[in-house]
N, C-alpha and C positions, 0 to 999 in steps of 0.2 A: 752662480748664485748668488744670494745678498744680504747679508743678516738682517735678521727679523730687527723693526729696532722695540718689539716689544721684549724682547731675551730668547724670543724661540731662534729658528731656523728655517730656513725656506730647503725639504726635505726631498725636491723634485729631481738630485740626481741621483740618492739615493734606491733608486729604484733597477740603474744599474744592477746585474750581478757581481764586478767586480767588485765595486763597491762593497756588497752584500758581505763576499769573503771579505775582506778584509775588516769591515766594523765587526762580524762575530768574535774574529780574532782579538780582534782588542777589547770585546765584552767579555772573551771567555780569560784575559790576561790579568786583568783583575785592575790594581794598584801597578803591582809592579811590571806594566808594557811590556812591548813588545815591538825588538828594530826591525829596520826595515826589510831588513835581509830574510832575518826569518819571517819574515810575512810574505815575502819571495817565493823562501825553498817549500811554507806548506802553502802557500794557493799553485801554483805552476806558473806563475805570472814574472817579467822581466822585473828585474828590479828599475828600469826604463818605467815602467807605467803604476808598480809599486808607490814610486817617490811623486806619481802624477798625482797618482788616485789620493796618497795623504796628504798632498798639500791645500787641494781640494777639500779635506773634510779636517784641517788644522784653519785652511780660513772660514770656515761655516762653526767653528767652536766646536764642532761636533772628536775632535779628535787633540790632545797637546802632548806637548814634553812631558818627559817622565824621569828625567836625569841621565845620565849615560852608564853604559856597562863593556867592562872592559872585554878586552877582544885577545883572541888567540897572537894578533900581529897587526900593527898598525895604527890607526886613530882611533879611539874608543866609541864603538856605538852610539846613537842613539837611539834611548828609545822612547814607545809611544805606548800613549793609553788614550780612552776612552774618557768625555768628557761625560758621566751621569746626568748630568745638570742641565746638559744643553736641547734639553727637550721633554715633553713627558707624554703620559698615556694616563685616558681615565678609564677603569673597570668595572663594570655594574653586574650586584649579583643582585638582578630579577627575585626574590624567590616569591612563595606562594601567600608570603604571611609576612616579609621582612624586605627592607631597601638594606645595600651596602656599596657604597663607594668606595674606590682605591683610586688615589693619586699617587702612579711610578714617576721612576724615573724612567732613563733609557735601558738599565741593568734591568729592569722589572725591582725595582725594590721601594717596599711604600713611603711615600713620601707625608699620606696621607689620609686616613679614616672616615667616613660617617655613616651612621645607623639609623634606617627611620623604618618606623614601621609601619604594613599596608598591608590589603589586603588583594590578591590577583582577581578576584570575582566583581570584585569594584568597577571592571572592566575597563579597556584599553585607556581610553581618551582622558580619565581620570588619574590611573593609576601612571603615564605617562605624564601628566602635566607635574604626578609629586615627582617625579623624576627630574625632570626639567626643573624645576624647584631647587631642589636638594644638590645639583650638579652645579648652578649659581650660586649657591651659598657656601661649598664645598668651595671652588674656585678663587670665592669671592675672601675665604678665609684664608688660604696661601698666599693670598695677595704678595708680591715681591716685598712692598715699602710696608707689610703686616698689622696694613688695614682693617680693624673690622675681627681680628681677631682675642677669640678667649681663651685658646691655650694656645701651647708647642707642643714637637715631635708628631709622630705618626699617629696618635689615636686626639688631632684632638677635632670636636667635635662643635666648636663654639659658632652660636647661634650670630648671623650678621647678616646688616644690613643689605640693601640693594643697590641697583647705581646709582649716580647722579638724573636720569633720565629715568625716574622710579619704579627700573623693571630689568637694567644689566641684561647683556648676555654673555654665554659660557667664552671666557677665554677675554674676556673684557679686564683688562687692569689684574687678572691673575697671571697665573705662570701658563709659560704655552705649552698647548698639548698635540700634538698630531690627531687624534681622533678618538673616538670613546668605543670602547666596546662593549657589550652587552649580552648578561648569560641567562637565558630564564629557562624552565622549564619546555622539553620538550611537549610534541615532535614537532619541527619547525624545516624552513626552507631555506639554509644558510646562502645561500645564492643569491634569492629574492629578497631574502632578513623577509620574511613572514613566518610568524607562526601556525601547527593545523593544529589539531582539538586535542589545547594541551586539556591532560585528565585533570577536573574538576570543574574545568575555566573553560566551555570551549565558547564564551564570548570571544577568545582571542583568534579564532582559528578564520583564517584569513586577511588579519588587520596589517595593515602596511608599518611595524612597529618601525625597523629601519628608516624607512624615507618619511616621516611622520617622525619621530626621536631629529631626526636631520636638521630640519627643515626649524622645530622648535631650540637646538642649541646654535646651527649654524658652523657643526660641526661635523667631521665625516665622520659614520656609527656603522658598527660592524655590529652582526647580529650571528649567536653562537648556542646550542643547548651549555647549559651548565656545566652538566660534567665533559662535554667536549670542551671547555674555556680548562677548566681544572686542570684537565689529563695535557692539553696542549704547556699549561704553566708546567708542570711536571718535569715534561719531556725537556725542555729547555732547557732546566738546572743541569749543572754540571755533574757529571757521575749520571745519569738516567739513565736506567738500562733500555734497551732499542727498541724491545716487548712488553708488553705494561698493559692495566686492564686496572680503570681508577673506578674502582668500586663506590658508588656515593648513596648514603642513608642518613635521610634529612625527614624532607615533610616530602620526600617523593622516594622513589628508588631507583638508581639509574645508573650505565656505566660509560664512563671513556677509555678509548682503544685507541693504542698507538700499535703503530706493529713496523718494525721497521724501521724503527725512528721519524714515524710522519704520522700521524692523526688520521685517526679515520671513519670520515664519519657518514660514506655511502653517499651515495646519488638524492636525496632526499632530505640526507642528515639521519635517517632512519638507523643507523648501526646505534650498538648500546645501550637500545630499548629494554635494560637486562631486566627492569620491574613487572614490564608483558608478558613475560615469559610464562605460559602458563605449565605449573606446577603441579596442577591437582585437576582432573576430570570435575570434578561432583565439588569443588569446593565453591568458595562463598564470592556472591557478583563483586567486581572490580568498577571503575567509576569508569573505565575505558572501555565498558560495556562485555566484554570478557568472564569466565569464570577460573578462581581458583591460579589469581596470576600471584608472582613472588614478590610481589610487593605489596596486596593487601595482604595476605597472610606475616609476611614478614615484619609490615605498620600494627596488623591484631595483638601480636605476638607482644612487639614495646608496648602499644598499652594499654594488655595487661602487668606489663612490669615483667615480663618473662622473657630477659635479651638472652639468657643461655639459647632458649628456644628461637628467637632472632636472627641468635650470633647463625644456630646450624643451619636454619636456613638459607642466610646469607649467603654461607658459604657451598649451598649449592648450587645456588648460583654461579659464582664465583668460580666452579667445579665443571660446571659449562663452559664457561668462557676456557677457560684452560683446556678442555679437550676440541674445543670448537677451532682455536685460534692459535695453539700451543704457544701460552705468552711466555714470559721469563719470571713476570712477578704479580703479584695484585697485591695493588695498596688499597689504601681503605682509608675513606674519611665524609664529610658531614656531620652535623652538628649530632647526631643520634648515635653516632659512633664513638667522635670525641668525648662523649661524653662519657662514657664508658672501655677507653680505647682495647684494656687488655679482656675484656668478656668478648669484643666481639674477634680481633686478632686469633688471641688462642682459640677462638671456637670456629673459627672458617678453619686456620690452618689442619685441624681435626679435622676435618672433613678430608680437608684435600688431602691428606698422610692416609685417613684410611681408606680412599683410595686409588690409593699407591700413587698421588702424581705430586713429582718433589718439587712444588717450586712456592718460592717464597712468600711470605705473609708478612707485610708491615701498615703500619697506619703513619701514612701523609699529614702530620699534627700542624699542617698552619691552619691557620681557623679559617683563616682570610680565602682559604684554595680558588676557589670560584672569582670572588672578584677582583685576585689577582691576575689570574688565570682570563679572566677576561681583557685585562691589561694589554695581555700575550697579542688577542687578538689585531692590537696594531703593531707592537714593537718588532714579534717574530716575524715577520715580512720583512720590517727593515732589513734584517740580519740576513734573511734566505731563510728561515727557517720553517715555515708555512709555506709549502709549495702549494699550498691551496687556493689561497689569498691572493691579490693582490695587495702589496702598499699603502697604506692611508696615501689621499692624494698631500700635498702637503699645503698648511692651515692658511698660507699668507695670512692678511693683518683680521682682528677679530671681524667677525661680521655678527649685524643685529639681528636675532629674529624679526623673520616678518611679519608686521603688522596685523592685525586681526586674527582667525581662529582659524587653527593645522586645519592643513590638507583635506578635504574632504575625502572618507574612504568609499570606494565602490568596490564590494564585495569582488573577485575574479573564479570563474570558473575552476576548479580544484581537477584536473585530469587525473729522559732523563737518561754516564751519560761510557756507553759503552761507547765503539765506533762509527762515527754519524758517516753515512754513505758519501762518499765522494763526490764533491761541487768542483766539477770541470771550469776553470774559469773561460769565461770569453772573450775574445782574441781582439784585444783591443787598437781598433782600425786608426784614431786619432793618432796626430804629432805626439812622439815621445820629449819629452827634456831629458838633456842629454845628465849625464850622472852626476850624483853627486861632488865633489873636488874632493883629494884627498880620500875619498870613501873606503873603508877596508872591503877589498875584496877578494880576502885570500882563504877565505870557509863562506861555505853560501850554508845557508840552515836547510835543513833533511825535511828530505820533501817525503811530505805521508798518503798514502795510496791507500 
């Protein structure tokens, strides 16, 4: 691999399973870093294989030395750390009434945020044009030379001009991004990158969102449900439970599920459609076509200001998830929950306690959980943390959007951390370099099984 002159790295080699194991340990070690011997002990790789992988990561600017650590004997060990600024990801939360963009570093920490009002019912062509425009503005505002920036820090939302050609392309003159994660209301097919009949916005049904946005931006795009993205973002955090439900109450009601440390999406990304559980057979009609859905009842209670009742209804849905999946924890989020976190946490916990379901209830207080989780649709596969997705393709040189309109739409026929599961290293068949001279071999790192 060669260093990209634009400041990012060509990450084709990161698709290797062993490199992902090493990168994830560098990520979780933080600024303190981790030695090569510890990496070998924790991955099960040979010290020679670890030396080869870390040398490649250092050459690409993804890893760097973080000083030396005293050893039990012999030469002090050199420790390595991840370089968060080596590459970035862009997470987009496309809600029914607003757009939130988050540019993150390799660790998923936000570098810049941008917000813009919109209406999902304006249709995919108009909305995606706005998304592409806002992406260009955000990336221009975070350009390394600082040109066009009105503010500093992660909440900078400065308005910026266009590139020298009058339009500019995503990533041109800005921090190199590995790709874009787009999270929106479901249902949708995350493998094909196509929404289904989004509640209240049926015009999105079958539109090739992923491919159209990728063509507009010149960047790889991953599409997933908003709740799945938020759950993934929470699952990769240190200390995350192995099995939990993220229950999101905002403009709609849904859930993201993590079971056994991995996101549970279902074959058609249909898992977690909590809001459309029927809980009242003769209840009010829902925009999905059914009656008495959890979502319509909960949002009605919110609309009339009865948050206690809304929390009770939310707790009923959470109890159904606990009974069905035997999860370890319920995490609550979304703008409505965050506006009254105590009411919803206490109300949900009371329902679970009344049903003798001893599962903790917590509020995931990240205000941009969906946008930050959407960035993990790109980042998590790089670290081997999302088995349902391939790593984003290497970005290469910035590409300008193709001239003219986006590809024509042709409808298609519809037919968090306890111990994570052990990820075994793949045998490395390439020749291995000789061990470092003078390296301390008196104590190997402890193997985690």
